[in-house]
N, C-alpha and C positions, 0 to 999 in steps of 0.2 A: 272509846276515845282510839284503843289500840286497833280494833279492828276498823275504824273509819281510816286511820294512818295508813295502816296496810293496803288498804283498797286503794289511797291517794298514791302509794309508791305503786301498786301492781298496775293503775293506769299508767302513771306517770312512765313505768318500763314499757308498755305495751305503745306506748307513744313513741317511745326512743326507737322501739325495734321496726314501728310502722314508718318511722321518718328514715331508718336507716336501711329498710327495705326500699324505700323508694329512691335514695339517693344512688344505694348500689345495684338496682336491679329494674329499677322505671324510667330513672330520668334518663333523657337523652343527652350525651355529652355533645359538646361542639368542637367541631375543627376551623381555628383562625387561622382563615387566611392571609398573608401578608403578602401581593404578588404586584412585582413591576416587568413591564408597563400594567398600571390597573385596567385596563379594557380588553383583557387576557379573558379568552372562554375557559370552561374549567368542566370537566368530564369525571362523574364518580362510577366506577364501577361501567366503564363505557356509555351512561347517561348524562348528555349534557344539563348542569344545573346554573340556579342562579341563585348568587352568595346575598344574604339577608344583609340587616342592619350591621354596620362595621365587620362586613366579609365573616359573618360566623355563619356555619354551614352543620346543621344538627346531624351526626351520624350513629348510626348504632354501633355498637360494641362489636367488634370482629376485624377480619381483614380485607381492607378497600383498596382498590386498585385507583390513584387519582393523575390525572392527564390534564396539563395545562399548556395552552396553545394560542399560539398569535401568528398571523401572517407576518412573513419576514424573520420570526426568529426560531431558534431552534426549539421544540415542544421540550418539555419537562414530563416525565414519568415517573412515579415513585408507588411503591407498594406500601402503605402503611396500616398499624395493627392500632385498634382503640380496644383498650382493655380494662379500662375503671372509668369513674364518672366524671374525672378531670378532664377539663377542655384542654385539646390538642392546641398546637400553635406551629404554623409551619410557615417559612419565609422563603419566597423563591423570586428569582432574578433572571428571567428569561434573556439570554444572549443572541443576539443576532445574528441570523445568517449572514457569513461574510460570501462579497463578492470576491473575487480573484483579481490578484492584482497584474494587470497587462505588463512585463519586463519591457519589452521592446515595441516600437511604432510601425517598424515595420516586419515583415514574415520571413521567416526563415526556413532554411534548406534543413538542418538536422542539429542537435545540440547535445554537449554531454556538461555534467557537474562534476567538480572537483574541489573539495574545501569548501571555500566561499567563492569560487569564481564558476562561471557559466559561459563556457566557452560555446560558441553557434558559427555555423557556414551560412553566411548571406546571398542573397540570390548573386550577387556579383563575381562570386565563387572564392571569397576571401573569408578566413577565419578570422574571429574576434573576440572579445570577452569581457563580459561584466561583473561590477562586484555585488552578489544576491544581497548583501547585509545593507546596501544602499536602498532607500525605500522606492525609487524609481528606477534602479539599474545604473552603474556608471559606466561610460565605456571606456575600455583601454586600446591602445594603440592597436590596429589591424595587425596582424600576424603577415600576412599577405604569402600566403603559403603559395608560391609557385607564379607564374604569371598567365596561367590558362584556368578555366573553369573546373571547380573539383566535383568530382562526383556526392552522392548524397550520405557516402559510409565516413566514419572518421572517429576513433576512441583519443581518450585521453587518459593517460596515467603517469602520474609522479614527473607532470610535467611533459612527458612525453607524448608526440601525437602520431596515431598510428591512421592513416589516409589510404584510400584507394582513391585512384585515378586514371583513367581510361584501360580499367583492369590490371593495374598493378599497385601493388600495396608500398608504400612510403615510408619510413619511420623517420620524424623531427624531433629536434628539441627543441621545445616551446622556446625556454628560458633564453637561448641561442639565438634567436631574433632580435633581441634588445640589442645585439649587438652584430646586428646583420648577418649572422649564419644559421644554422639548424637542420640543412638536410644532414642526415647520417649514411641511411644507405637504402636500398632498393632489395624488396626481397625477390628469391627466385622466382623465375617464369612459371607460371602454372598454378600461382599458388590463387585459388577461387576464394579462400574464404582467411580472413586473419584476427588475432583475437586475443587482449591483453589477460595475460594470468592474474588472481586475485592479487597475492602477496608480493612475490618475487617479480625480480625484471625479466620475465619470459613471456613468451609470446606463442601461443599454437598457431600453427598453420598447417591447413588443408591442401593439400598440393594434387593436380591432374595432370601425368606426365606425359607428353605427347605417344610415348610408349603403349598408352592404356595401363600403366602403373597409379595405382593412387595412395596417398601417404596422409598420415598424419605427424606432422613434425614440430619437435618444441624446441625454440631458439632462444639464445639470452639476446640481451637487446644490444651486444656487438651482433647480432644476427648469426652466430656460431650454431650448426644444428647441434643438439644437445642427446634427443630422443627420437626415432622414426618408431611409427608404425605401420603395417601393413594393411589398409583399408580397401582392398580389392571388394571385400564381401560386401560393402557397405552401397548404396544405391545414393548418388550425390543427386543435388548438394544436401550438406548437413546443416544441420546448428549443434553447439557444442555447450555446454554449462561447466566451469570450474569447480572442482570440491573445495571444501575448506581446507586449507594450507598447501592447495595446489598438490594433492597427494593421487590426483588424476582426474578425469572428463568424463561428462556423459555426454550422450550422441543420442540427437533423432535423424534417422535418414528420410531420405525423400519418400520412402514406401511407408513412414509412420513406426518403422520399427525402432526399438529403445535398446542401447549397449552403455555398458561402462568400457570405459578405457583403463585398463590397469597399466600405470608407467613402469612399474617394475616386471611384470611379465610380459609388457609389449604387447599385449592381445586386447581385443574386443570381446567381451563377454556380453552374452544377451540376458536383457532383463525382460520376464515373459510379462505381457499385458492380457486383460480377459480376451475372449477369442475374437469378439467385433470391436474391438478397443484398437484406435491407432494415434501415438502420439503426434502432437502438433508443433510444441515450443517447451521451451525450457526455460527457466528462471532461477538462478542460484543468489545466496546469501554468504560471502567471504565471513561472515562472522558466528556462522555456525553450520550443524552438519545436515540442514535441510533445504532441498530444492524442490520447487513447486513445477510439477510436469504436465501441462496442458495436453489434455487429449481429447477425442472424439467418438462415443460410445452411443449405438443406435441412433445416431444423428443429433445427440446432446453434447453439449462442451462440458467438461469434468475437468477441476482441477483437484489432484491428489500430490501428497508430499512425499518424495523420497528421502529418508534418514539414511543419507550416506557412511554414519559410523556402525547404524543396526544393519546397515545393507538389503532395506526391505520399505515397503511402503507402510506409513502412518496406516492407522484402521480408519481413521475419518476420509472423507472426500467430500467435494463441494461441487455439485449443479448449477452452473451460470451462466448466464448469456453473456460470458466474456469479452469484454471491449480491449482490456490493457491490466496489467498486474506489475507490482513491485514490492521488495522486501520492504521492512523497516530495518536500517541497520542496528546490531547489535540484539535485536528482539525475535521471537519465533514467532510473526506475525506478517502477514501479506495485506496491502491495501487492491482491493479489487473495485476495478470500474468496469459495470456491467450496463446491459441495457435492458430495463424491464418494463412492465406495462404502466404507460402514464410518464415514460420517460429514464432519465439516468439514474442508477444506484451508486451510491460508492459508501463501501465498508471497509472498517479493518477487520480481518478475519484471524483468529488464533486456532490450527489446525489440531494443535495437541487437544486443547480443552473442547473442540468444536464449537466455540462460541464467535458471537457475530456483532460487532462494535458499529452503528450507523454511522456516518460521517455527512453532516448537513453542508449544505454549498448552495451557492445562486450560481447558476449556470443554465443557458439555452439547454433545453431538454432534446434538442435537434443536432446539438454537439457531436461532432466525430472526433474522438481519443487518437492522434497520430503517435506521438511519443511519451510516455510517461517515467518518470525519474524521481529519487527522492536523494534529501541532501539531508544529510544528519547533522551537518554545522547549524543548519538554520531548524532542523525539525520539520522540514515544509516538503510537501508534493510539488514538484515541479513538472511540467505537461504543457504539451504544444497541441494544437486545433488542426483541423483539415487543411485550414489556409495557410498554418506555418506562424501563427501568434503564439509566443511562450507567455503562461502566467506561472505564479506560485500562489500555494495555500498553506497556510502555518496550521499546524497541529498542536493541540496539546491535551491531555487527560483523556485523548481518544476522540476528540472534538475538535473543528476548527476554532479559532480563535482570531 
């Protein structure tokens, strides 16, 4: 009797071990997918799969890459780990790829955004503004700067306008146009480039004087000269970018040489590049110490980051077929519009971590970006195409919404 009972328990225990072995090592768990829209395609480890009944997908234990996609929607990608006999459940709602909102039905020559306002120069030569928070834009009264057509160059800062007209730079008070005034003062003869500072009410102006002397002068908004730097060793024209807190200027001259203008010593100090490298353009961010420097090296466009606090380049750089770039305010990230094989590419690049996040959009692949900007109040990219039409795209969590 005891032997029979012992055999029974031994057989029962062996059965339990076999069942446990099956559940833990042989039974294939299922991935249960809840997908919207339901007609989406699924790839597991790069291979397209067909979902079974009730969206059950058998998966072996281990690490798997999953991709869910559908035309017109932002693809979903994730790495999952199957480590037990239990079924895993994943719910995914694909976001529609947004179509940019056209702000105006008429093309413009130039635009600048400040706070929630968009100032634009229309083809009649007048400056007007719209409210960016209004879904389709809302016109304000034309500022009617002068009675003659303007050039394509103007800037806005703290409701002051710096406008280039007939090779002259003029400072205006935009608020004063509500009461019929506005014109403040004309910058001196010989100014070939003028640009607002980031924070304080200052203007950097590059002068080429009839005597042949070249200067970079810092003015206040009353156009009193504050600091003058001898710029004779630079090859004009120049491109300039203010450093954080207006502590200095970075300068690229027409030869592609790269300088820092020290406002304390009043000298231009050369910043070395690689032997076959020339600087093309600068893009600064008033909220941090970083300046994006676009260069060309061996026929390729490179974006590298100058850290004005450490006074050197960050280690990482990005090779790109860049069209336009802009910093995200108060972030150490760049938005890069590039042209790659198959069309346009838009990404958020974080240079310190050397990571890129693709930004999805719905635009003609042949589009040419003329001007690109960022509105911090909207968390939106504002850009114009080659025809002068202005669009906005809203950003959320690194992707468009």
